[in-house]
LOKEDO-277962 format. One record per residue (C-alpha): residue number from 1; residue in three letters; x, y, z. Coordinates in nm, 2 decimals, decimal comma. Layout:
N
  marvex  dogu      c1      c2      c3
     NUM   Ala       X       Y       Z
...
END
This chain:
548
  marvex  dogu      c1      c2      c3
       1   Unk    6,06    1,46   -1,37
       2   Unk    5,92    1,80   -1,40
       3   Unk    5,66    1,81   -1,68
       4   Unk    5,60    2,13   -1,88
       5   Unk    5,27    2,17   -2,15
       6   Unk    5,34    2,07   -2,51
       7   Unk    5,57    1,77   -2,37
       8   Unk    5,55    1,45   -2,55
       9   Unk    5,48    1,10   -2,27
      10   Unk    5,52    0,75   -2,31
      11   Unk    5,21    0,63   -2,09
      12   Unk    5,06    0,30   -2,01
      13   Unk    4,65    0,34   -1,98
      14   Unk    4,58    0,19   -1,66
      15   Unk    4,18    0,29   -1,63
      16   Unk    3,94    0,52   -1,78
      17   Unk    3,75    0,80   -1,63
      18   Unk    3,30    0,86   -1,66
      19   Unk    3,38    1,02   -2,00
      20   Unk    3,54    0,74   -2,18
      21   Unk    3,87    0,87   -2,14
      22   Unk    4,19    0,67   -2,05
      23   Unk    4,41    0,75   -1,71
      24   Unk    4,80    0,68   -1,77
      25   Unk    5,09    0,84   -1,52
      26   Unk    5,41    0,95   -1,60
      27   Unk    5,64    0,94   -1,34
      28   Unk    5,33    0,98   -1,12
      29   Unk    5,15    1,28   -1,30
      30   Unk    4,79    1,15   -1,42
      31   Unk    4,70    1,25   -1,75
      32   Unk    4,39    1,20   -1,91
      33   Unk    4,39    1,10   -2,32
      34   Unk    4,12    1,07   -2,53
      35   Unk    4,07    0,79   -2,75
      36   Unk    4,30    0,51   -2,55
      37   Unk    4,14    0,22   -2,38
      38   Unk    4,28    0,02   -2,08
      39   Unk    4,60   -0,16   -2,16
      40   Unk    4,70    0,06   -2,49
      41   Unk    5,10    0,20   -2,45
      42   Unk    5,07    0,52   -2,61
      43   Unk    5,26    0,83   -2,68
      44   Unk    5,10    1,13   -2,58
      45   Unk    5,13    1,54   -2,60
      46   Unk    5,07    1,70   -2,28
      47   Unk    4,80    2,01   -2,35
      48   Unk    4,64    2,11   -2,04
      49   Unk    4,84    2,11   -1,69
      50   Unk    4,68    2,15   -1,32
      51   Unk    4,86    2,05   -1,03
      52   Unk    4,78    1,70   -0,95
      53   Unk    4,69    1,56   -1,30
      54   Unk    4,61    1,73   -1,68
      55   Unk    4,52    1,65   -2,01
      56   Unk    4,71    1,50   -2,31
      57   Unk    4,61    1,48   -2,69
      58   Unk    4,67    1,10   -2,81
      59   Unk    4,98    1,11   -3,08
      60   Unk    5,04    0,75   -3,13
      61   Unk    4,95    0,41   -3,01
      62   Unk    5,30    0,18   -2,97
      63   Unk    5,11   -0,14   -2,87
      64   Unk    4,74   -0,13   -2,84
      65   Unk    4,55   -0,30   -2,58
      66   Unk    4,38   -0,67   -2,67
      67   Unk    4,04   -0,43   -2,62
      68   Unk    4,08   -0,19   -2,88
      69   Unk    3,93   -0,21   -3,20
      70   Unk    3,95   -0,05   -3,52
      71   Unk    3,58    0,27   -3,55
      72   Unk    3,36    0,21   -3,77
      73   Unk    3,34    0,58   -3,85
      74   Unk    3,68    0,76   -4,00
      75   Unk    3,57    1,10   -3,85
      76   Unk    3,56    0,92   -3,50
      77   Unk    3,84    1,11   -3,34
      78   Unk    3,77    1,42   -3,52
      79   Unk    3,36    1,40   -3,42
      80   Unk    3,42    1,28   -3,06
      81   Unk    3,06    1,22   -3,03
      82   Unk    3,15    0,83   -3,00
      83   Unk    3,37    0,82   -2,71
      84   Unk    3,40    0,46   -2,67
      85   Unk    3,41    0,37   -3,05
      86   Unk    3,82    0,21   -3,04
      87   Unk    3,65    0,03   -2,71
      88   Unk    3,53   -0,35   -2,80
      89   Unk    3,15   -0,28   -2,76
      90   Unk    3,17   -0,64   -2,47
      91   Unk    3,42   -0,39   -2,26
      92   Unk    3,27   -0,09   -2,35
      93   Unk    2,94   -0,31   -2,12
      94   Unk    3,18   -0,35   -1,86
      95   Unk    3,29   -0,03   -1,84
      96   Unk    2,92    0,14   -1,80
      97   Unk    2,82   -0,13   -1,54
      98   Unk    3,16    0,01   -1,35
      99   Unk    3,06    0,36   -1,40
     100   Unk    2,71    0,31   -1,19
     101   Unk    2,86    0,09   -0,95
     102   Unk    3,12    0,28   -0,87
     103   Unk    2,86    0,60   -0,83
     104   Unk    2,66    0,43   -0,61
     105   Unk    2,93    0,31   -0,38
     106   Unk    3,09    0,65   -0,39
     107   Unk    2,81    0,89   -0,38
     108   Unk    2,55    0,69   -0,26
     109   Unk    2,77    0,51    0,03
     110   Unk    2,58    0,17   -0,14
     111   Unk    2,88   -0,14   -0,02
     112   Unk    2,71   -0,44   -0,15
     113   Unk    2,49   -0,34   -0,47
     114   Unk    2,46   -0,60   -0,71
     115   Unk    2,40   -0,50   -1,05
     116   Unk    2,21   -0,79   -1,19
     117   Unk    2,21   -0,72   -1,56
     118   Unk    2,35   -0,53   -1,80
     119   Unk    2,11   -0,50   -2,13
     120   Unk    2,32   -0,47   -2,44
     121   Unk    2,23   -0,47   -2,83
     122   Unk    2,32   -0,73   -3,08
     123   Unk    2,41   -0,43   -3,30
     124   Unk    2,50   -0,18   -3,14
     125   Unk    2,52    0,04   -3,46
     126   Unk    2,23    0,23   -3,70
     127   Unk    2,00    0,25   -3,32
     128   Unk    1,93    0,62   -3,32
     129   Unk    1,57    0,73   -3,47
     130   Unk    1,66    1,06   -3,46
     131   Unk    1,94    1,29   -3,57
     132   Unk    2,02    1,68   -3,59
     133   Unk    2,30    1,79   -3,84
     134   Unk    2,42    2,13   -3,80
     135   Unk    2,45    2,32   -4,17
     136   Unk    2,77    2,57   -4,24
     137   Unk    3,03    2,56   -4,46
     138   Unk    3,39    2,44   -4,51
     139   Unk    3,73    2,69   -4,52
     140   Unk    3,63    2,64   -4,88
     141   Unk    3,32    2,79   -4,90
     142   Unk    3,12    2,46   -4,99
     143   Unk    2,82    2,42   -4,79
     144   Unk    2,83    2,10   -4,58
     145   Unk    2,63    1,90   -4,27
     146   Unk    2,76    1,66   -3,99
     147   Unk    2,85    1,76   -3,65
     148   Unk    3,01    1,99   -3,43
     149   Unk    3,36    1,89   -3,33
     150   Unk    3,40    1,81   -2,92
     151   Unk    3,38    2,11   -2,74
     152   Unk    3,37    2,37   -3,02
     153   Unk    3,09    2,48   -3,28
     154   Unk    3,35    2,41   -3,58
     155   Unk    3,12    2,13   -3,82
     156   Unk    3,31    1,86   -3,91
     157   Unk    3,17    1,76   -4,23
     158   Unk    2,95    1,40   -4,24
     159   Unk    2,68    1,29   -4,40
     160   Unk    2,67    0,93   -4,27
     161   Unk    2,65    0,92   -3,87
     162   Unk    2,69    0,51   -3,84
     163   Unk    2,44    0,55   -3,55
     164   Unk    2,17    0,68   -3,73
     165   Unk    1,98    0,55   -3,99
     166   Unk    2,11    0,50   -4,35
     167   Unk    1,83    0,73   -4,51
     168   Unk    1,99    1,00   -4,35
     169   Unk    2,26    1,02   -4,58
     170   Unk    2,02    1,06   -4,89
     171   Unk    1,80    1,29   -4,70
     172   Unk    2,11    1,55   -4,62
     173   Unk    2,25    1,49   -4,96
     174   Unk    1,87    1,59   -5,11
     175   Unk    1,88    1,85   -4,87
     176   Unk    2,24    2,01   -4,98
     177   Unk    2,16    2,01   -5,36
     178   Unk    1,83    2,19   -5,31
     179   Unk    2,04    2,47   -5,10
     180   Unk    2,29    2,48   -5,37
     181   Unk    2,09    2,51   -5,65
     182   Unk    1,85    2,77   -5,49
     183   Unk    2,13    2,95   -5,31
     184   Unk    2,03    2,93   -5,00
     185   Unk    2,28    3,02   -4,74
     186   Unk    2,36    2,82   -4,45
     187   Unk    2,36    2,99   -4,08
     188   Unk    2,66    3,15   -3,96
     189   Unk    2,65    3,18   -3,60
     190   Unk    2,92    3,47   -3,59
     191   Unk    2,74    3,69   -3,82
     192   Unk    2,40    3,60   -3,71
     193   Unk    2,30    3,57   -4,10
     194   Unk    2,19    3,32   -4,34
     195   Unk    1,83    3,03   -4,32
     196   Unk    1,95    2,71   -4,29
     197   Unk    2,06    2,63   -3,93
     198   Unk    1,99    2,25   -3,87
     199   Unk    1,82    1,91   -4,07
     200   Unk    1,64    1,75   -3,77
     201   Unk    1,53    1,32   -3,92
     202   Unk    1,30    1,14   -3,73
     203   Unk    1,24    0,79   -3,82
     204   Unk    1,00    0,53   -3,65
     205   Unk    1,16    0,21   -3,70
     206   Unk    0,83    0,00   -3,65
     207   Unk    0,64    0,22   -3,90
     208   Unk    0,92    0,29   -4,16
     209   Unk    0,73    0,69   -4,12
     210   Unk    1,06    0,94   -4,21
     211   Unk    1,00    1,30   -4,08
     212   Unk    1,23    1,59   -4,22
     213   Unk    1,27    1,91   -4,00
     214   Unk    1,46    2,22   -4,14
     215   Unk    1,56    2,48   -3,87
     216   Unk    1,53    2,80   -4,02
     217   Unk    1,67    3,13   -3,88
     218   Unk    1,35    3,28   -4,09
     219   Unk    0,97    3,27   -4,14
     220   Unk    0,99    3,12   -4,49
     221   Unk    1,19    2,87   -4,69
     222   Unk    1,23    2,99   -5,04
     223   Unk    1,13    2,76   -5,32
     224   Unk    1,01    2,49   -5,09
     225   Unk    0,82    2,30   -5,39
     226   Unk    1,14    2,22   -5,48
     227   Unk    1,26    2,09   -5,18
     228   Unk    0,96    1,88   -5,08
     229   Unk    0,97    1,74   -5,46
     230   Unk    1,28    1,55   -5,38
     231   Unk    1,25    1,47   -5,08
     232   Unk    0,89    1,30   -5,14
     233   Unk    1,07    1,03   -5,38
     234   Unk    1,18    0,87   -5,05
     235   Unk    1,04    0,60   -4,95
     236   Unk    0,83    0,57   -4,63
     237   Unk    0,89    1,03   -4,63
     238   Unk    0,60    1,10   -4,41
     239   Unk    0,60    1,48   -4,22
     240   Unk    0,83    1,77   -4,41
     241   Unk    0,80    2,08   -4,22
     242   Unk    1,05    2,38   -4,09
     243   Unk    1,10    2,48   -3,74
     244   Unk    1,14    2,85   -3,69
     245   Unk    1,44    2,98   -3,44
     246   Unk    1,56    3,35   -3,50
     247   Unk    1,72    3,36   -3,13
     248   Unk    2,12    3,38   -3,14
     249   Unk    2,15    3,08   -2,87
     250   Unk    2,28    2,74   -2,84
     251   Unk    1,92    2,60   -2,84
     252   Unk    1,81    2,40   -3,19
     253   Unk    1,48    2,39   -3,21
     254   Unk    1,23    2,72   -3,19
     255   Unk    0,84    2,66   -3,12
     256   Unk    0,69    2,73   -3,48
     257   Unk    0,63    2,44   -3,69
     258   Unk    0,48    2,52   -4,05
     259   Unk    0,43    2,22   -4,23
     260   Unk    0,55    2,22   -4,54
     261   Unk    0,43    1,89   -4,71
     262   Unk    0,22    1,59   -4,54
     263   Unk    0,17    1,52   -4,21
     264   Unk    0,36    1,76   -3,92
     265   Unk    0,41    1,43   -3,74
     266   Unk    0,47    1,03   -3,79
     267   Unk    0,40    0,74   -3,58
     268   Unk    0,62    0,47   -3,37
     269   Unk    0,56    0,19   -3,14
     270   Unk    0,70    0,05   -2,84
     271   Unk    0,59   -0,26   -2,74
     272   Unk    0,21   -0,23   -2,86
     273   Unk    0,19    0,13   -2,77
     274   Unk    0,21    0,36   -3,07
     275   Unk    0,31    0,71   -3,00
     276   Unk    0,22    1,04   -3,24
     277   Unk    0,62    1,22   -3,22
     278   Unk    0,64    1,54   -3,38
     279   Unk    0,91    1,76   -3,41
     280   Unk    0,91    1,92   -3,09
     281   Unk    0,83    1,57   -2,90
     282   Unk    1,05    1,43   -2,69
     283   Unk    1,12    1,14   -2,75
     284   Unk    1,37    0,78   -2,64
     285   Unk    1,63    0,79   -2,99
     286   Unk    1,68    0,38   -2,91
     287   Unk    1,38    0,26   -2,96
     288   Unk    1,52   -0,13   -2,96
     289   Unk    1,68   -0,06   -2,60
     290   Unk    1,39    0,19   -2,51
     291   Unk    1,14   -0,10   -2,52
     292   Unk    1,38   -0,32   -2,32
     293   Unk    1,39   -0,04   -2,05
     294   Unk    1,05    0,00   -2,01
     295   Unk    0,96   -0,36   -1,97
     296   Unk    1,22   -0,36   -1,67
     297   Unk    1,10   -0,04   -1,56
     298   Unk    0,77   -0,22   -1,56
     299   Unk    0,85   -0,57   -1,44
     300   Unk    1,00   -0,37   -1,11
     301   Unk    0,70   -0,18   -1,07
     302   Unk    0,49   -0,57   -0,98
     303   Unk    0,20   -0,43   -1,12
     304   Unk   -0,11   -0,68   -1,06
     305   Unk   -0,38   -0,44   -1,18
     306   Unk   -0,47   -0,33   -0,85
     307   Unk   -0,21   -0,01   -0,80
     308   Unk   -0,27    0,36   -0,81
     309   Unk    0,10    0,43   -0,98
     310   Unk    0,25    0,81   -1,04
     311   Unk    0,47    0,86   -1,30
     312   Unk    0,70    1,14   -1,27
     313   Unk    0,85    1,35   -1,55
     314   Unk    0,66    1,14   -1,78
     315   Unk    0,71    1,37   -2,14
     316   Unk    0,47    1,24   -2,41
     317   Unk    0,36    0,97   -2,15
     318   Unk    0,59    0,66   -2,28
     319   Unk    0,66    0,50   -1,94
     320   Unk    0,29    0,59   -1,81
     321   Unk    0,09    0,45   -2,11
     322   Unk    0,35    0,09   -2,04
     323   Unk    0,21    0,09   -1,69
     324   Unk   -0,10    0,17   -1,76
     325   Unk   -0,15   -0,16   -1,90
     326   Unk   -0,10   -0,33   -1,59
     327   Unk   -0,20   -0,05   -1,32
     328   Unk   -0,53    0,05   -1,19
     329   Unk   -0,48    0,42   -1,25
     330   Unk   -0,17    0,58   -1,36
     331   Unk   -0,11    0,94   -1,30
     332   Unk    0,13    1,17   -1,51
     333   Unk    0,31    1,46   -1,43
     334   Unk    0,58    1,66   -1,69
     335   Unk    0,65    2,05   -1,69
     336   Unk    0,60    2,08   -2,05
     337   Unk    0,24    2,13   -2,17
     338   Unk    0,33    2,03   -2,58
     339   Unk    0,43    1,67   -2,44
     340   Unk    0,15    1,66   -2,15
     341   Unk   -0,13    1,75   -2,47
     342   Unk    0,06    1,44   -2,66
     343   Unk    0,07    1,22   -2,37
     344   Unk   -0,31    1,31   -2,33
     345   Unk   -0,38    1,20   -2,73
     346   Unk   -0,09    0,93   -2,69
     347   Unk   -0,33    0,73   -2,42
     348   Unk   -0,63    0,81   -2,67
     349   Unk   -0,51    0,68   -2,94
     350   Unk   -0,43    0,35   -2,73
     351   Unk   -0,77    0,30   -2,59
     352   Unk   -0,61    0,32   -2,23
     353   Unk   -0,85    0,51   -2,04
     354   Unk   -0,68    0,48   -1,64
     355   Unk   -0,40    0,69   -1,75
     356   Unk   -0,41    1,10   -1,65
     357   Unk   -0,19    1,36   -1,71
     358   Unk   -0,11    1,72   -1,49
     359   Unk    0,12    2,03   -1,62
     360   Unk    0,39    2,13   -1,41
     361   Unk    0,67    2,09   -1,25
     362   Unk    0,63    1,72   -1,02
     363   Unk    0,80    1,89   -0,73
     364   Unk    0,51    2,11   -0,74
     365   Unk    0,22    1,90   -0,84
     366   Unk    0,29    1,63   -0,62
     367   Unk    0,36    1,78   -0,27
     368   Unk    0,08    1,99   -0,36
     369   Unk   -0,19    1,67   -0,48
     370   Unk   -0,08    1,51   -0,14
     371   Unk   -0,07    1,79    0,08
     372   Unk   -0,44    1,95   -0,01
     373   Unk   -0,57    1,62   -0,20
     374   Unk   -0,46    1,34    0,00
     375   Unk   -0,35    1,16   -0,31
     376   Unk   -0,19    0,79   -0,23
     377   Unk    0,07    0,60   -0,48
     378   Unk    0,13    0,21   -0,42
     379   Unk    0,44    0,29   -0,67
     380   Unk    0,61    0,61   -0,77
     381   Unk    0,83    0,62   -1,10
     382   Unk    1,07    0,85   -1,14
     383   Unk    1,24    0,92   -1,45
     384   Unk    1,43    1,27   -1,40
     385   Unk    1,62    1,50   -1,61
     386   Unk    2,03    1,43   -1,53
     387   Unk    2,03    1,66   -1,24
     388   Unk    1,78    1,39   -1,06
     389   Unk    1,49    1,48   -0,84
     390   Unk    1,43    1,81   -0,63
     391   Unk    1,45    1,76   -0,24
     392   Unk    1,08    1,85   -0,23
     393   Unk    0,99    1,61   -0,43
     394   Unk    1,19    1,34   -0,24
     395   Unk    1,06    1,50    0,05
     396   Unk    0,68    1,41   -0,05
     397   Unk    0,74    1,05   -0,20
     398   Unk    0,88    0,95    0,18
     399   Unk    0,55    1,10    0,31
     400   Unk    0,34    0,92    0,07
     401   Unk    0,55    0,61    0,14
     402   Unk    0,45    0,40   -0,11
     403   Unk    0,49   -0,02   -0,12
     404   Unk    0,75    0,07   -0,46
     405   Unk    0,99    0,36   -0,62
     406   Unk    1,10    0,27   -0,98
     407   Unk    1,38    0,53   -1,01
     408   Unk    1,48    0,53   -1,41
     409   Unk    1,81    0,75   -1,43
     410   Unk    2,03    0,90   -1,72
     411   Unk    2,32    0,98   -1,47
     412   Unk    2,42    0,72   -1,25
     413   Unk    2,56    1,01   -1,01
     414   Unk    2,23    1,19   -0,92
     415   Unk    2,06    0,86   -0,92
     416   Unk    2,34    0,78   -0,62
     417   Unk    2,28    1,12   -0,42
     418   Unk    1,87    1,08   -0,51
     419   Unk    1,89    0,70   -0,40
     420   Unk    2,10    0,81   -0,03
     421   Unk    1,83    1,03    0,07
     422   Unk    1,57    0,79   -0,09
     423   Unk    1,71    0,50    0,16
     424   Unk    1,82    0,68    0,45
     425   Unk    1,54    0,58    0,67
     426   Unk    1,24    0,40    0,49
     427   Unk    1,34    0,26    0,17
     428   Unk    1,63    0,02    0,04
     429   Unk    1,77   -0,08   -0,31
     430   Unk    1,60   -0,42   -0,39
     431   Unk    1,72   -0,44   -0,81
     432   Unk    1,92   -0,29   -1,00
     433   Unk    1,95   -0,32   -1,37
     434   Unk    2,22   -0,11   -1,64
     435   Unk    2,04   -0,07   -2,02
     436   Unk    2,29    0,03   -2,27
     437   Unk    2,06    0,30   -2,44
     438   Unk    2,37    0,47   -2,60
     439   Unk    2,65    0,24   -2,75
     440   Unk    2,96    0,38   -2,86
     441   Unk    2,89    0,63   -2,61
     442   Unk    2,99    0,72   -2,21
     443   Unk    2,58    0,74   -2,12
     444   Unk    2,41    0,51   -1,93
     445   Unk    2,03    0,41   -1,81
     446   Unk    2,00    0,27   -1,51
     447   Unk    1,64    0,13   -1,35
     448   Unk    1,61    0,06   -0,96
     449   Unk    1,44   -0,06   -0,74
     450   Unk    1,34    0,04   -0,41
     451   Unk    1,14   -0,13   -0,14
     452   Unk    1,05   -0,04    0,24
     453   Unk    1,27   -0,18    0,46
     454   Unk    1,19   -0,47    0,70
     455   Unk    1,21   -0,23    0,98
     456   Unk    0,94    0,02    0,87
     457   Unk    0,58    0,00    0,98
     458   Unk    0,55   -0,32    0,74
     459   Unk    0,74   -0,47    1,01
     460   Unk    0,63   -0,39    1,30
     461   Unk    0,27   -0,57    1,21
     462   Unk    0,46   -0,88    1,26
     463   Unk    0,52   -0,80    1,66
     464   Unk    0,18   -0,68    1,78
     465   Unk   -0,01   -0,85    2,04
     466   Unk   -0,33   -0,79    1,87
     467   Unk   -0,40   -0,90    1,49
     468   Unk   -0,74   -1,03    1,42
     469   Unk   -0,80   -1,30    1,15
     470   Unk   -0,99   -1,16    0,87
     471   Unk   -1,31   -1,33    0,90
     472   Unk   -1,33   -1,17    1,26
     473   Unk   -1,64   -0,91    1,32
     474   Unk   -1,63   -0,62    1,40
     475   Unk   -1,93   -0,52    1,54
     476   Unk   -2,03   -0,14    1,50
     477   Unk   -2,39    0,03    1,57
     478   Unk   -2,59   -0,05    1,31
     479   Unk   -2,38   -0,36    1,11
     480   Unk   -2,08   -0,53    1,10
     481   Unk   -1,82   -0,64    0,84
     482   Unk   -1,47   -0,87    0,91
     483   Unk   -1,16   -0,73    0,86
     484   Unk   -1,10   -0,87    0,52
     485   Unk   -1,41   -0,67    0,39
     486   Unk   -1,29   -0,36    0,57
     487   Unk   -0,94   -0,39    0,38
     488   Unk   -1,09   -0,53    0,05
     489   Unk   -1,33   -0,23    0,04
     490   Unk   -1,06    0,03    0,10
     491   Unk   -0,82   -0,12   -0,13
     492   Unk   -1,12   -0,07   -0,40
     493   Unk   -1,21    0,25   -0,37
     494   Unk   -0,91    0,45   -0,26
     495   Unk   -0,62    0,19   -0,36
     496   Unk   -0,44    0,19   -0,08
     497   Unk   -0,36   -0,12    0,19
     498   Unk   -0,43   -0,11    0,52
     499   Unk   -0,37   -0,35    0,81
     500   Unk   -0,62   -0,54    1,06
     501   Unk   -0,40   -0,33    1,35
     502   Unk   -0,50    0,03    1,19
     503   Unk   -0,84   -0,08    1,14
     504   Unk   -0,83   -0,19    1,48
     505   Unk   -0,72    0,12    1,63
     506   Unk   -0,99    0,37    1,46
     507   Unk   -1,24    0,12    1,58
     508   Unk   -1,14    0,16    1,93
     509   Unk   -1,16    0,54    1,85
     510   Unk   -1,52    0,51    1,74
     511   Unk   -1,62    0,37    2,08
     512   Unk   -1,63   -0,05    1,96
     513   Unk   -1,49   -0,27    2,18
     514   Unk   -1,15   -0,27    2,23
     515   Unk   -0,90   -0,57    2,24
     516   Unk   -0,63   -0,54    2,51
     517   Unk   -0,32   -0,42    2,46
     518   Unk   -0,43   -0,44    2,03
     519   Unk   -0,14   -0,18    1,96
     520   Unk    0,16   -0,29    2,22
     521   Unk    0,42   -0,46    2,10
     522   Unk    0,62   -0,76    2,23
     523   Unk    0,88   -0,53    2,39
     524   Unk    0,58   -0,32    2,54
     525   Unk    0,63    0,03    2,35
     526   Unk    0,36    0,13    2,09
     527   Unk    0,40    0,08    1,77
     528   Unk    0,29    0,38    1,48
     529   Unk   -0,08    0,53    1,50
     530   Unk   -0,25    0,51    1,20
     531   Unk   -0,17    0,77    0,93
     532   Unk   -0,42    1,05    0,88
     533   Unk   -0,52    0,93    0,53
     534   Unk   -0,52    0,60    0,63
     535   Unk   -0,75    0,68    0,88
     536   Unk   -1,01    0,88    0,67
     537   Unk   -0,99    0,59    0,46
     538   Unk   -1,13    0,36    0,76
     539   Unk   -1,37    0,58    0,89
     540   Unk   -1,54    0,60    0,50
     541   Unk   -1,53    0,21    0,57
     542   Unk   -1,71    0,23    0,87
     543   Unk   -2,00    0,48    0,74
     544   Unk   -2,04    0,19    0,42
     545   Unk   -2,11   -0,09    0,62
     546   Unk   -2,34    0,12    0,81
     547   Unk   -2,14    0,07    1,17
     548   Unk   -2,10    0,46    1,23
END
């Protein structure tokens, strides 16, 4: 049968796409249908057609799936922000696990990856500590707040999003009353007129502190004292500000923040670490799951207190400061200067002295530090944006050859692509966990641990003929030291590990007594020579022990 636009068809939903839409077939023709779940039998109208597939709108559920649930939010279909709200939470977690596993297999080529855990929430509602509500007018000319309908800038009126905190509704009501009483106009995207564009609300889940920031198409808020008087009455209110954004674009926040009342920030905790959060700060929106996510990353990092760690795309230092509690030294890199300023203040506020931060692109900073300063890393942690890691950064990570790489990803497709590059030669995927940071939505966070393959340099050590006992003395021209003393000194001073083989190679270069075939393997082939940065460290150790 040949179909055309606006035809009504009956479908059985057999699968779900990456964006949460149901997938069914009508006489072999594939259709994607939003708001359906696997097992549904539905009636749908074809809205858009391509050669091999099309998109249809759900008209009626004829026979619901056993996994279909009644959405809690009455605006669920119109809003479109919660793509999975019709699916039971248990099945949401299964969907996300399969999504990650599918991308790792299809894009990365990882056939037998075992996802060891899917970290869900006991209560997958009211978890967001941040909400940004656009302000506009409905067709009757009334001022409203809400959310944009999917792929549009048409506002769906809503003051009570079930993903946000309950206090949001009270705050929005106060803002709307203030605007109506004082004849404050909302922003109009078409004409570029009007004043109030968005209402930004942030809540500290552990501190109970609340921030309200109005985004304005102007430099002042008329009769602001009337609004602040209303908002101050709300328990926990800590910060009332406005943000200036007069640009005609889709970016919500501008650069300028003006304080109206209280502080220009709030505080919150992840674990035992306190963070100061401004309206412009990047801070994970689900603090309950963030703590679980960071604890997983910390576990995967395997820190003992002796490691040098680089945290790339570090933001305001959220992961960096978590890692610093267990590492010898942490270096964070982030492109946003304000975020690095916050990271430094957060480190100081928590009494963390072993964390240092750099402003710049990770793909610029790390290669430069490595090539020009010879920096090293025992562990590298990356938490990139959705586009993943830059090729130059991946190349530098491979050159630095850390013991472990912990990759935290908000997009499993780019994660799979980058892991394929990192695992082509040196590394292999050791562990993978999925963390549901966004219940009711399709996005998911993944943590992957990469370790060196057994066939790399570490495996070579097991085949060399010459590997002295650690209590064997290296005899020098002026002094001596054991292999253990040499290696422990280098680890303490430089934070890098060297093998006895490498120490023996550099011993020979310095003219010490040579052992026969110290760098020849059982198959009579030469094993790799000591890398330049490790040779330099070994030479410094020889000087320290007065051997040269």
